[in-house]
PATI-534116 format. One line per 2 residues: number of its first residue (from 1); their letters; for each residue x, z, y of C-alpha. Coordinates in nm, 4 decimals, decimal comma. Layout:
<nodes>
NUM> a> X/Z/Y | ...
</nodes>
This chain:
<nodes>
1> ms> 8,1493/11,2372/13,2279 | 8,2559/11,4932/12,9787
3> vr> 8,3831/11,3750/12,6417 | 8,3390/11,5654/12,3574
5> ip> 8,4693/11,4964/12,0267 | 8,4154/11,7042/11,7467
7> fd> 8,7195/11,7357/11,5824 | 8,7639/11,9303/11,2290
9> tl> 9,0916/11,8541/11,1086 | 9,1964/11,9775/10,7545
11> ya> 9,4975/11,7814/10,7075 | 9,6824/11,8915/10,9845
13> ql> 9,6482/12,2550/10,8285 | 9,8465/12,1472/10,5337
15> pe> 10,2476/12,2290/10,5983 | 10,4527/12,0496/10,8679
17> rf> 10,6540/11,8675/10,6303 | 10,3026/11,6367/10,5596
19> ys> 10,3315/11,5347/10,9218 | 10,5144/11,5208/11,2666
21> re> 10,3378/11,6642/11,5590 | 10,3286/11,3630/11,8042
23> ap> 10,1519/11,3190/12,1473 | 10,0368/10,9697/12,1845
25> kp> 10,2737/10,7995/12,4562 | 10,0348/10,7310/12,8218
27> va> 10,0334/10,3417/12,9034 | 9,9964/10,2026/13,2525
29> ap> 9,6633/10,1072/13,2828 | 9,3886/10,1312/12,9862
31> rl> 9,0891/9,8767/12,9857 | 8,7909/9,9214/12,7397
33> vr> 8,7661/9,5882/12,5669 | 8,5693/9,6795/12,3066
35> ln> 8,3358/9,9777/12,2262 | 8,1834/9,9887/11,8614
37> tp> 7,8515/10,1437/11,9470 | 7,7069/10,1899/11,6110
39> la> 7,9811/10,3648/11,4611 | 8,0264/10,5660/11,7336
41> eq> 7,6680/10,7142/11,6996 | 7,7673/10,6924/11,3122
43> lg> 8,0626/10,9439/11,3649 | 7,7608/11,1597/11,5994
45> ld> 7,9931/11,0730/11,8949 | 7,8302/10,9592/12,2632
47> pa> 7,9241/10,5991/12,3569 | 7,8464/10,6350/12,7039
49> al> 8,0745/10,9064/12,7101 | 8,3517/10,6979/12,5265
51> as> 8,3036/10,4093/12,7464 | 8,3445/10,6075/13,0610
53> pe> 8,7175/10,6458/13,2272 | 8,7784/10,9681/13,0422
55> gv> 8,7038/10,8147/12,7324 | 8,8927/10,5295/12,7618
57> ei> 9,1555/10,7606/12,8952 | 9,1256/10,9328/12,4937
59> la> 9,1195/10,5731/12,3186 | 9,4285/10,5029/12,5451
61> gn> 9,6149/10,7703/12,4318 | 9,6571/10,9080/12,8106
63> rv> 9,3879/11,2226/12,8053 | 9,3859/11,5276/12,5160
65> ae> 9,0794/11,5796/12,3834 | 8,9726/11,8967/12,2912
67> gs> 9,1020/11,9775/11,9503 | 9,3033/11,7130/11,8425
69> af> 9,5351/11,7280/11,5888 | 9,8154/11,5042/11,7133
71> ia> 10,0019/11,4053/11,3844 | 10,1697/11,1292/11,2669
73> ea> 10,1479/11,1052/10,8811 | 10,4969/11,1252/10,6447
75> ya> 10,4755/10,8574/10,3522 | 10,7114/10,6222/10,1878
77> gh> 10,6223/10,3164/9,9771 | 10,7366/9,9653/9,7544
79> qf> 10,7363/9,6875/10,0012 | 10,7359/9,3951/9,8055
81> gh> 10,8578/9,5452/9,5281 | 11,1458/9,7683/9,7053
83> fn> 11,1321/10,1438/9,7601 | 11,1532/10,2701/10,0610
85> pq> 11,1572/10,6833/10,0461 | 11,0662/10,7251/10,4202
87> lg> 10,8463/10,5070/10,6357 | 10,5292/10,7216/10,7717
89> dg> 10,3085/10,6268/11,0869 | 10,5522/10,4744/11,2863
91> ra> 10,3300/10,3627/11,5584 | 9,9995/10,5455/11,5020
93> il> 9,8769/10,9167/11,6009 | 9,5898/11,0782/11,4185
95> lg> 9,3903/11,2229/11,6613 | 9,1851/11,4597/11,4205
97> ev> 8,9121/11,4357/11,1801 | 8,5267/11,4524/11,2405
99> vg> 8,2206/11,4784/10,9872 | 7,9323/11,1844/11,1156
101> rd> 7,5827/11,2209/11,0887 | 7,5816/11,1328/10,7026
103> gq> 7,8192/11,4436/10,6268 | 8,1246/11,2494/10,5408
105> rr> 8,4400/11,3262/10,6758 | 8,6426/11,0562/10,8888
107> dl> 8,9971/11,0647/11,0438 | 9,0438/10,9033/11,4280
109> ql> 9,3576/10,7238/11,4571 | 9,5285/10,5784/11,7519
111> kg> 9,6962/10,2558/11,6406 | 9,9981/10,1091/11,8858
113> sg> 10,0237/10,4720/12,0376 | 10,3983/10,4767/12,1027
115> rt> 10,7247/10,5776/11,9311 | 10,6992/10,8484/11,6526
117> pw> 11,0129/11,0055/11,4582 | 10,9161/10,7209/11,1911
119> sr> 10,9118/10,4416/11,4122 | 11,2993/10,3136/11,2373
121> gg> 11,3699/10,1677/11,5833 | 11,0630/9,9819/11,6857
123> dg> 10,8791/10,0489/11,9640 | 10,5444/10,2219/11,8423
125> ra> 10,3656/9,9650/12,0101 | 10,1103/9,6987/11,9075
127> ai> 10,0301/9,3350/12,0803 | 9,6652/9,2630/12,1908
129> gp> 9,6414/8,9911/11,9207 | 9,6893/9,2142/11,6064
131> vl> 9,4859/9,4589/11,7265 | 9,1595/9,2158/11,7729
133> re> 9,2650/9,0790/11,4299 | 9,2177/9,4338/11,2485
135> yi> 8,8791/9,4658/11,4562 | 8,7455/9,1652/11,3812
137> is> 8,8627/9,1325/11,0049 | 8,7601/9,5406/10,9419
139> ea> 8,4363/9,4875/11,0860 | 8,3451/9,1866/10,8978
141> ma> 8,4396/9,3396/10,5559 | 8,2185/9,6445/10,6348
143> al> 7,9143/9,3679/10,6940 | 8,0075/9,2236/10,3524
145> gv> 7,9703/9,5674/10,1893 | 8,3644/9,6156/10,1072
147> pt> 8,4654/9,9604/10,1202 | 8,7371/9,9765/10,4328
149> tr> 8,8692/10,1046/10,7653 | 8,6486/10,0659/11,0518
151> sl> 8,7296/9,9801/11,4194 | 8,5980/10,2182/11,7026
153> aa> 8,7649/10,0948/12,0084 | 9,0427/9,8652/12,1432
155> vt> 9,1874/9,8877/12,4754 | 9,4092/9,7118/12,6690
157> tg> 9,7504/9,8455/12,8251 | 9,7998/9,6918/13,0919
159> es> 10,1936/9,6656/12,9570 | 10,3589/9,4019/12,7571
161> vf> 10,5004/9,4382/12,4299 | 10,7949/9,2092/12,3281
163> re> 10,8003/9,0394/12,0009 | 10,9232/8,6863/12,0273
165> ta> 10,8250/8,6861/12,3789 | 10,6184/8,9274/12,6125
167> lp> 10,2398/8,9961/12,4646 | 9,9849/9,2210/12,5834
169> ga> 9,9927/9,5556/12,4817 | 9,6668/9,7378/12,3188
171> vl> 9,5672/10,0239/12,1295 | 9,3051/10,0661/11,8157
173> tr> 9,1242/10,3442/11,7258 | 9,0973/10,3264/11,3323
175> va> 8,8321/10,5061/11,1381 | 8,9293/10,5775/10,7999
177> as> 8,7506/10,7913/10,5090 | 9,1750/10,9086/10,5753
179> hi> 9,5097/10,7785/10,5965 | 9,6446/10,9051/10,2628
181> rv> 9,8404/10,6518/10,0148 | 9,9906/10,6122/9,7179
183> gt> 10,3141/10,6037/9,9039 | 10,1949/10,9768/10,0565
185> fq> 10,2004/11,0622/9,7149 | 10,5418/10,8849/9,6639
187> yf> 10,7235/11,0588/9,9488 | 10,6916/11,4214/9,8171
189> aa> 10,7348/11,2767/9,4646 | 11,0825/11,1452/9,5675
191> rg> 11,1932/11,4605/9,7245 | 11,1145/11,6330/9,4387
193> dl> 10,8732/11,8598/9,5770 | 10,6257/11,9240/9,3247
195> ea> 10,4513/12,1970/9,5459 | 10,3818/11,9410/9,8121
197> vr> 10,2488/11,7311/9,5674 | 9,9878/11,9728/9,4301
199> ll> 9,9261/12,0841/9,7715 | 9,8839/11,6773/9,8454
201> ad> 9,6595/11,6295/9,5045 | 9,4284/11,9421/9,5909
203> hv> 9,3469/11,7834/9,9132 | 9,2256/11,4739/9,8082
205> ia> 9,0086/11,6274/9,5040 | 8,8254/11,8279/9,7694
207> rh> 8,7916/11,5103/10,0231 | 8,7440/11,1984/9,7728
209> yp> 8,6982/11,3509/9,4414 | 8,5336/11,6700/9,4419
211> ea> 8,3649/11,5977/9,1032 | 8,7676/11,5846/8,9345
213> aa> 8,7894/11,9426/8,9962 | 8,5545/12,0391/8,7523
215> ap> 8,7516/11,8395/8,5140 | 8,9395/11,9570/8,1846
217> sp> 9,2123/11,7927/8,3856 | 9,1276/11,7619/8,7170
219> yl> 9,4743/11,5690/8,8395 | 9,4368/11,3395/8,5126
221> al> 9,0388/11,2837/8,6953 | 9,2089/11,2379/9,0229
223> le> 9,4457/10,9329/8,8746 | 9,1158/10,7956/8,6980
225> gv> 8,9129/10,7996/8,9921 | 9,1523/10,6112/9,1973
227> ig> 9,1521/10,3670/8,8954 | 8,8403/10,3142/8,8844
229> rq> 8,7736/10,2841/9,2991 | 9,0817/10,0471/9,3311
231> ar> 8,9474/9,8432/9,0556 | 8,6192/9,7776/9,2294
233> li> 8,7414/9,7372/9,5604 | 9,0081/9,4775/9,4398
235> aq> 8,7117/9,2980/9,2317 | 8,5231/9,2553/9,5408
237> wm> 8,8066/9,1269/9,7517 | 8,8512/8,8480/9,4909
239> qi> 8,4857/8,7852/9,5006 | 8,5017/8,7214/9,8836
241> gf> 8,8544/8,5252/9,8577 | 9,0089/8,7460/10,0681
243> ih> 9,4003/8,8125/10,0177 | 9,5560/9,1199/10,2028
245> gv> 9,8860/8,9860/10,2263 | 10,0731/9,3195/10,2344
247> mn> 10,0014/9,5298/9,8961 | 10,2521/9,7531/9,9496
249> td> 10,2165/10,0843/9,8105 | 10,1940/10,2294/10,1414
251> nc> 9,9128/10,0037/10,1746 | 9,7595/10,0922/9,9436
253> ai> 9,4643/10,3872/10,0355 | 9,3871/10,6680/9,7922
255> sg> 9,0482/10,6812/9,8942 | 8,9625/10,3252/9,7671
257> et> 8,9507/10,1406/10,1132 | 9,0679/9,8073/10,2637
259> id> 9,3614/9,9530/10,4964 | 9,6286/9,7984/10,6946
261> yg> 9,4872/9,4340/10,8384 | 9,8207/9,2467/10,8944
263> pc> 9,8696/8,9224/10,7619 | 9,5464/8,9335/10,5847
265> af> 9,3068/8,6075/10,5624 | 9,0255/8,4454/10,3971
267> md> 9,1264/8,1425/10,1612 | 8,9659/7,8262/10,2691
269> hy> 8,9767/7,5746/9,9568 | 9,0091/7,7693/9,6241
271> dp> 9,3528/7,7959/9,4954 | 9,4601/8,1582/9,3322
273> at> 9,8303/8,0809/9,4554 | 9,7499/8,0865/9,8015
275> vy> 9,9359/8,2818/10,0444 | 9,8970/8,3122/10,4404
277> ss> 10,1571/8,5811/10,5291 | 10,4850/8,4827/10,6933
279> id> 10,6592/8,7513/10,4781 | 10,5378/8,7184/10,1446
281> ha> 10,8330/8,4177/10,0720 | 10,7852/8,4256/9,7115
283> gr> 10,4065/8,4407/9,6734 | 10,4011/8,8369/9,5339
285> ya> 10,0703/8,8980/9,6878 | 9,8832/8,5949/9,6494
287> yg> 9,5209/8,5517/9,6215 | 9,5357/8,5459/9,2045
289> nq> 9,8429/8,8036/9,1730 | 9,5953/9,0716/9,3517
291> pr> 9,4570/9,2631/9,0495 | 9,8025/9,2990/8,8776
293> ia> 9,9609/9,3816/9,2091 | 9,7331/9,6878/9,2513
295> qw> 9,7837/9,8044/8,8652 | 10,1642/9,8244/8,9206
297> nl> 10,1076/9,9957/9,2640 | 9,8756/10,2282/9,0429
299> ar> 10,1261/10,2809/8,8106 | 10,3585/10,3948/9,1294
301> la> 10,0646/10,6413/9,1778 | 10,1178/10,7845/8,8300
303> ea> 10,4735/10,8731/8,8253 | 10,4339/11,0603/9,1108
305> ll> 10,1537/11,2818/8,9296 | 10,3091/11,2804/8,6123
307> pl> 10,4181/11,6338/8,6516 | 10,0770/11,7747/8,7571
309> ls> 9,9222/11,5798/8,4147 | 10,0988/11,8238/8,1522
311> dd> 10,4311/12,0338/8,1456 | 10,5094/11,8217/7,8396
313> ed> 10,6751/11,5019/7,9298 | 10,5463/11,2996/7,6563
315> ka> 10,1848/11,3996/7,6946 | 10,2055/11,3652/8,0791
317> ms> 10,3161/11,0005/7,9892 | 10,0581/10,8933/7,7235
319> aa> 9,8236/11,0614/7,9663 | 9,9027/10,8587/8,2209
321> qd> 9,9041/10,5194/8,0204 | 9,5875/10,5846/7,8959
323> al> 9,4634/10,5578/8,2302 | 9,6243/10,3062/8,3785
325> aa> 9,4998/10,0669/8,0390 | 9,1537/10,1392/8,1696
327> yv> 9,2115/9,9324/8,5312 | 9,1887/9,5612/8,3536
329> pq> 8,8690/9,6373/8,1961 | 8,7563/9,8544/8,4634
331> fq> 8,8790/9,5299/8,7023 | 8,7287/9,2847/8,4662
333> ga> 8,4089/9,4481/8,4433 | 8,3299/9,4568/8,7967
335> wl> 8,4578/9,1132/8,8857 | 8,2541/8,9298/8,6001
337> dg> 7,9471/9,1556/8,7320 | 8,0359/9,0355/9,0761
339> mr> 8,0655/8,6872/8,9469 | 7,7267/8,6635/8,8029
341> rk> 7,5578/8,7998/9,0787 | 7,7438/8,5083/9,2570
343> lg> 7,5704/8,2327/9,0480 | 7,2696/8,4007/8,9890
345> la> 7,2023/8,5980/8,6851 | 7,0917/8,9132/8,6188
347> ta> 7,1695/8,9688/8,2576 | 7,5020/8,9821/8,0704
349> ge> 7,5910/8,6904/7,8135 | 7,8556/8,6412/7,5986
351> ed> 7,9843/8,3339/7,7615 | 7,9687/8,4229/8,1067
353> aa> 8,3042/8,4657/8,1577 | 8,3571/8,1336/8,0425
355> lv> 8,1245/7,9851/8,2743 | 8,3052/8,1573/8,5765
357> ge> 8,6604/8,0087/8,4472 | 8,5030/7,6465/8,4364
359> ll> 8,3378/7,6590/8,7893 | 8,6717/7,7940/8,9219
361> ga> 8,9048/7,5492/8,7447 | 8,6824/7,2820/8,8738
363> ma> 8,7063/7,4175/9,1910 | 9,0777/7,4417/9,2293
365> eg> 9,1155/7,0822/9,0894 | 8,8582/6,9264/9,3627
367> sa> 9,0238/7,1683/9,6493 | 8,6722/7,3129/9,7117
369> df> 8,5970/7,5527/9,9735 | 8,5397/7,8910/9,8189
371> tl> 8,2801/8,0541/10,0608 | 8,0452/7,7268/10,0950
373> tf> 8,0788/7,6531/9,7233 | 7,9038/8,0065/9,6665
375> rf> 7,6822/7,9665/9,9395 | 7,5576/7,6176/9,8703
377> la> 7,5067/7,7158/9,4807 | 7,2121/7,9339/9,6109
379> ea> 7,0424/7,6710/9,7831 | 7,1004/7,4538/9,4644
381> aa> 6,9560/7,7445/9,2475 | 6,6062/7,6947/9,4906
383> dp> 6,6374/7,3055/9,4444 | 6,8245/7,0732/9,2553
385> ag> 6,8225/6,8202/9,5270 | 7,1340/7,1074/9,6518
387> da> 7,3464/6,9819/9,3940 | 7,4573/6,6651/9,6537
389> al> 7,6059/6,8773/9,8725 | 7,8216/7,0351/9,6099
391> va> 7,9378/6,7292/9,4400 | 8,0281/6,6298/9,7937
393> lf> 8,2644/6,9422/9,8244 | 8,3894/6,8585/9,4418
395> pg> 8,3197/6,6253/9,2028 | 8,3687/6,8585/8,8670
397> ya> 8,0542/7,0358/9,0110 | 7,8686/6,7594/8,8324
399> gw> 7,9702/6,8314/8,4896 | 7,9830/7,1835/8,5391
401> ap> 7,5717/7,2090/8,6815 | 7,4228/7,1885/8,3412
403> rw> 7,5806/7,4504/8,1746 | 7,4675/7,6565/8,4603
405> ra> 7,1458/7,5508/8,4996 | 7,0747/7,5901/8,1361
407> rv> 7,2100/7,9605/8,1512 | 6,9778/8,0677/8,4703
409> ea> 6,6962/7,8973/8,3618 | 6,7034/8,1342/8,0679
411> es> 6,6187/8,4391/8,2481 | 6,2962/8,5240/8,4389
413> at> 6,3509/8,4718/8,7979 | 6,1543/8,2203/8,9627
415> pa> 6,4351/7,9714/9,1338 | 6,2663/8,1406/9,4801
417> er> 6,4013/8,4907/9,4074 | 6,7268/8,3597/9,2302
419> aa> 6,8467/8,1638/9,5447 | 6,7441/8,5109/9,7452
421> am> 6,9337/8,7187/9,5456 | 7,2462/8,5053/9,5771
423> ra> 7,1853/8,4496/9,9577 | 7,2352/8,7980/9,9472
425> vn> 7,5385/8,8581/9,8101 | 7,7328/8,4833/9,8960
427> pa> 7,8218/8,4995/10,2753 | 7,7407/8,1650/10,4997
429> fi> 8,0058/8,3244/10,7574 | 8,3540/8,4930/10,6920
431> pr> 8,6319/8,5619/10,9569 | 8,7683/8,2093/10,9063
433> nh> 9,1449/8,1704/10,9634 | 9,1087/7,9265/11,2471
435> rv> 8,8198/8,0693/11,4478 | 9,0308/8,3916/11,4321
437> ea> 9,3232/8,2602/11,5546 | 9,1348/8,0846/11,8172
439> al> 8,9616/8,4137/11,9618 | 9,2783/8,5712/11,9385
441> aa> 9,4794/8,3133/12,1504 | 9,2073/8,3260/12,4341
443> at> 9,2349/8,6845/12,4265 | 9,6131/8,6609/12,4550
445> er> 9,6532/8,3953/12,6773 | 9,4155/8,3665/12,9100
447> ed> 9,2463/8,7280/12,8918 | 8,8861/8,5778/12,7642
449> fa> 8,7333/8,7907/12,5225 | 8,4170/8,6185/12,5000
451> pf> 8,5463/8,4279/12,1865 | 8,6125/8,7486/12,0259
453> ee> 8,2705/8,9014/12,1081 | 8,0906/8,5580/12,0029
455> ll> 8,2644/8,5863/11,6929 | 8,1992/8,9538/11,6046
457> av> 7,8392/8,8897/11,6738 | 7,7991/8,6284/11,4109
459> la> 8,0239/8,8210/11,1234 | 7,7850/9,0974/11,1916
461> rp> 7,5288/8,9052/10,9727 | 7,7059/8,7533/10,7167
463> fe> 7,4251/8,6771/10,5090 | 7,2067/8,5264/10,7136
465> dq> 7,1507/8,1667/10,8311 | 7,2158/8,1686/11,1694
467> ph> 7,1924/7,8055/11,2738 | 7,2566/7,8385/11,6702
469> fa> 7,6098/7,9258/11,4849 | 7,6137/7,6832/11,1946
471> ay> 8,0003/7,5508/11,3273 | 8,1254/7,9069/11,1887
473> aa> 8,0700/7,8336/10,8540 | 8,2214/7,5290/10,8494
475> pp> 8,5804/7,4812/10,7128 | 8,8414/7,3938/10,9406
477> ep> 8,9930/7,0362/10,9979 | 9,3022/6,9288/10,9075
479> eq> 9,4455/6,9627/11,2453 | 9,2780/7,2981/11,2666
481> rv> 9,4453/7,4745/10,9332 | 9,6341/7,7774/11,0327
483> lq> 9,8867/7,8111/10,7295 | 10,0665/8,1483/10,8000
485> tf> 9,9501/8,4773/10,9622 | 10,1681/8,7272/11,0752
487> cg> 10,2235/9,1313/11,0609 | 10,2493/9,1583/11,4271
489> t> 10,4319/9,5085/11,4143
</nodes>
């Protein structure tokens, strides 16, 4: 079966210092583990063709699809606060861009496709565990309504990769609005390459922020646009208990999508200091630090863009500072609006921030499960008898509930309407860490992909009650708790 991918690639038309032209390195015996059929159709691709032997060869990097760009992108980045001027795609190859049925342009990238000039001594490969982790969590985030890269396919390679031990190799086909990062701007700014910074900014404006082109200061409008999208994105992370784990500037996408799912995780019991990442020894990227770190990353973008904002250094600095100052109120507004919806509030009240803060304080004191608290709250909104389940989660609920009930009852919605609205924003199912790890272990150790498939099916409908899969909503037992997650590179 002939496989046609209608590539329409713009990034590869930028000067060659933006990337290295690299073909994926062939693998021994590619085998399709999972194809995301709905996403393929959304992209205007033929799922049957992609699943054919020829299609799997393309998804593994063994066959060249007509029109492929085959580039590894250059970028730099602050990693845990320390600047590395040269990072780049060390194990990923951009095949090209496609324009989907919705008219949106998206990258198709192979992750785990072999060494590039940016590999820095690495093997450029990926193990099956990290590939399936990214597939699970990126697709769960999409179902939860969070801007994210997506996973089109996972393919095993028939080869081993070596980390602490030998592991089955795999390749992920990742879909993104683009793979341009804060670190991409930093790469050229660090080299004093103002022409490249301008070309990159023009490309980003045309691709992601076309409204900025008509602004009095297009590059300032670009910075403001990125700040606004990041503020809303981090607010969404916080509202579902998501912890990225490695919020380096090279993992901060200019498009406003969540990108690079390494040691990411979802909180079980609520604690702002929660860290899962095995490499985050000081807690820099703890759950509660994420809003502040995003602002820090955006300041690094502003630094890279300063020469474009004004020829007058003082005016450029002032404009950048004003743009960055808008981040906190934008984040706080997006976060509070989302938290109101989680509490069943349709209107804004002056005491809402305090009401939310009191709830989170009681949850932290009682080690309440984050996801279950808000899901149970929807049941309590429908019927006060639901209070019992919340008191069992954390005793502090009893003291907070009367204030919440007085607030929601001042609005016009009926209990049933309020509960339905709350169920639509408070998921019953998230990628519980112990469930993810169990699925990855089955795939890695036994080549058993049934737990992976079942978990994906459950997470595709996160807001629906699924009685047959109720166990997936439960927090881990003490012996099931996952205390660390790993990057896998």
